[in-house]
N, C-alpha and C positions, 0 to 999 in steps of 0.2 A: 962346273958349278962356280968355281972361283973366277973363271973368265967372265961368266955372266955377271957376277957381282961387281967386277971391275968395270965392265961396260956400263952397268947401271950407275956406278959412282961417277963415271965421266959424263954421262948423258944427262942425268937428273939435275945436277947443278946448273948445267947450261939451260935446261928447260926452265928451272926455277928462276934463273937470272933473266931469261926472256920474259917470264911472267911478271917479274918485278919491274922490268922496264915498261912493260905494257900498262901495268897498274899506275906507274908514275905518270905516264902520258894521259891516262884516264883522269888522274887527279888534276892535271893541268886543264883538261877540257871538260871538267865535271859540270860546269855551269851550262854548257851547250848540249850535252848528250842526254841528260835527264835519266829516264828509265832504261836506256840502253846499257848502262854500267852494270846493272845486276845481271842482265842477259849475258854479257861478256864474261863475267866471273863464272857463271854456271857452265859456259862453253869451255873455259880453260880447265875447270875442275874435271869435266867429263873427258877431255883429251888426256889429262894426266893419269886418270884412272885407267884408260885403255892402254896407255903406254906401260904402266906398271904391270898390268895383266899380261901384256905381250912379252915383257922381259922376265916375268916371274919374280919380281921384287915384292917384298912385303909393303903393305900400305903405310905411307908415311903419315905421322901425326905431329901436331904442334909440340908435344912434350917429349918427342924422341931426341936423344942427345947424340948428334952426329959431330963428333969432335975430330974426325980424321983430317978434314981439310978446312981451310978458311972459307972456301966457297959454301961448305955445308953450314957453317955458322952464319954466313950472310943470308943463306936461304931461310934458316930458322928465324933469324931476326925479321926477315921480310914477312914470313908467315905470321909472326906475332904482331907486327904492325898492322897487317891486313885484318887480323881478328879484332884488334883494338878499334880500327876504323869502323868495322862492321858493328861492334858493340855501340860505338858512339852514334852511328846512323840509326840503330834500333832505338837508342835512348832518346834521340831527337824527336820531339812530338810532331806528328803529321797534322797540318792544319785541317780542321774539319770543313767539309764542303757545305755544311748546313749554314744558312744565312744567320747572321748575328741578330739577336732580338732588337726590334726597333725601340728607340727611347720612348718613354711615356710622355704624352702630350702635356704641355705647360699651359697655364692660364692665357698666355699671350697667343698660343696656337688656337685655343677655343674662341677667343675674341676675334682673331683673324677669320676663322671659319664662319662665325656668325655674321661678321661684316660682309663676307663674300656672298653668303646666302641672301642677306638683305639687299645687296646690290643686284643680285639676280632677280629677286622679287620686284625691285623697283623698275628694272628693265622690262619685266613682263607686264607690270601695271602700265608703264608708258606705252607699250605696244597695244594693250587693250584700249587705252584712252584714244590712241590714234585710230583704231578700228571703229570704236564707238563714234568718233567724230565723222568718219567716212559713212557709217550707217546712218547717222543723223542727217548728214547731207543728202543721202539717197532718199531718206524718208521725206525730207522737205521737198525734194524734186518730185517724188511720186505724188505727194499731197497736192502740189501745184498742178501736176499733170491731171490728177483726178478731178480737181476743181475745174480745170479747163474742159475736161471731157463732160462733166456735168453741165457746164454752161452750154457746150455744143449740143448735148442731148436736149437740154431745155429749148434751145433755139430750134433744133430739128423738130421737137414736139410741137412747138408753136407753129412752125412752118407747115407741118403735117395737118394740124388742126385747121389752119387757114385754108389749106388745099381741100380738106374735107368739107369745110363750110362752103367753099366755092363750088365744089362738086355737087353738094346738096342743092345749092341755089340753081346751079345749071340744070340739075335733074328736075327740080320743081318748075323751072321756066320751060324746060322741054316738055314736061308733062302737061303744063297748062296750054302751051301752044298746040300740042298734039290733040288734047281734048277739044279745043275749040275748032281745030281744023278737021278732025275726023268725026267728032261727035255732034251733038245737038246744041246749038247756040240759042239761048232763051233769055232775053233781057241782059242782065249783067252777070250771067253765069252760063257755063257750058256743061253738058252731061256727056259722059263717055262710058259705054258698056265695056266691061272686061269679061272675057270668056274663060277666066281662070277660076278654079274651085278653091275657095278659101272660107275659113270660119269668119264670123262677123268682125271680131277684133283684129284678125290678121288682114282682112280686107280694108278696114279702116286705116291700119298702119301703112298699107301699100298706097292707098290714095293720098295720105299725108306726105309720104316720101315723094310723090309725083307732083306735089304742090296743091293738092286739093283735099277733099273729104268725101265720105260716103254721101250719096244724094240726099238732100234735105229740101224737098219741095215746100216752099214757104206758103203757098196757097193752092186752091183747087185748080186754078188755071195751069200752074206749073206741074201739078200732079197729072192732069189730063194730057198735057204735052209730053211728059215723060212716059206715060202709058202708051201713047201712039208711037213714040220712038222705039220702045222695047218691043211692041207688037210687030213693027216693021222689021226690026233687026233679028228677031227669033222666030218669026212665022215660018211654017205653020205649026210650030211646037209651042208648048206652054212650059216655060221655065220660071221658077221663082228666083228673084234677084234681090240681094240685100239692099236695104235702105239704111240711112243713118238715123233710125228711130228705135228706141228701146225703153223698157221700164225696169232696168236693173236696179235703179236707186230705190224705188218703191213700187210695189205691185199696183198696176192700174195708172201710174203716173208716167205718161209717155213723154220723152224728151228727145230733142235732136242731139246730134253729137256735139254741137256747140253749146249745149246746156239750156237752150231755149225750149219752152214748153210747146207741145204740138197743139194747135188750135182747131184743126179739122182732121177727120179720119175718113178712110175709104175701106172699111172692113168688109170682108166677104160675107154675104148672106146667102142662106139656102134659097134655092129657086122657089118661086111662088107655085102653089098647086094649080093643076089644070082647071080650066073653067068648068063649073058644075060640080066640083069636088070640094068638100070641106077641108080646110087646112088641118094638118096633123100637128099634134103637140110635140111629137118626137122630131128631132133634127134629122136632116138628110145624112145618111151614113158616109157618103163620099164627099160631101161638101157641107160640113157643119158650119154653123155661124161662128164667126171669129170676133174677138180672140177667145180661145177655149183652152189654152195650155196652162193657165194659172202661173204658179211660181216656177214651173219647169220650162216654160217657153217665154223668153223675155225680149226677143229681138224680132223685128218686123221685116218681112220680105214682100215684094210686090209681084203679083202674077203677071206674066207677059201677055196673056191672052185678053184679059178684061181689065187689067190694072188694079185689081182688088188687093187689099192688104191681108196678110196672114201672119200669125205669130208662130215662131219656130224656136227650137233649141239653138242657142247662140253658137254652139260648137258644130252645128251642121255646116257642111261645106257646099256653098252655092256660088253661082255667078254674082257679080256685084257691079254697081254703077257708081262712078265717081262724078263729082261736080267740081268745077274750077272757076275761080273768079275771072271776069273778063274786064 
């Protein structure tokens, strides 16, 4: 037991001296090692504890009075200095990682902020003015282009109108020449039969488009010549053919299409009774005397077999005959 105590007395001071030298080195390099100093202390304390347990020595404390050797006193002083250093480190305030509060804004800062915002607004307004100028320029260009398009459309419309008028003149001239070449030439007019079924107004429109009008026999001579032409063209059948005669303006007032009043008539009459028989007061059921339609039949057609006039409903679709000036 005494031998063990002597061995501990010899070893422990050496270990404590070694620890004191290590701590001195740490104090010299304290600025570079940072947090590694605390880990080194814990490692040395753990080694000392294991050595004491292995040798069976009592645990050493800072207040134990080891006066046997000068080395023991030096070790005690070293431990007391270490404790004082640890207490100083604990007493030293650790700087907080939280950021320091920002200083309160001053009136100069508010004015600077407002001026900066105003400068940004002024820049934005300048950009808007630039864009508005660009848009205004585009609007002016588009307006100019639209005006040019309208002028071009107007010119095109005028050109189309001129072409349509020329086409109408050409059609009228063609119809007039065709009527006189294919139809009946009589004095200063020509008659041409059309085998298309049309109402009286539609027939008149088609004759006008071809440069003429529905037939308007001016006297009995023209009417008889027209009757012979129709009889020859439609024989052996009897077809009613529209003439340019009507009483649409007033019942019983018969006018030509040119507005002139008709001065002669060729109305159909019922056939005379056979010789030796008295005439009947009743009209013939198949060929009544004309005109008999009243206000319901206001347009006149000419029969192709005998050239007599019949009044018909103006909407009835019949052949028609046009006349053209020569």
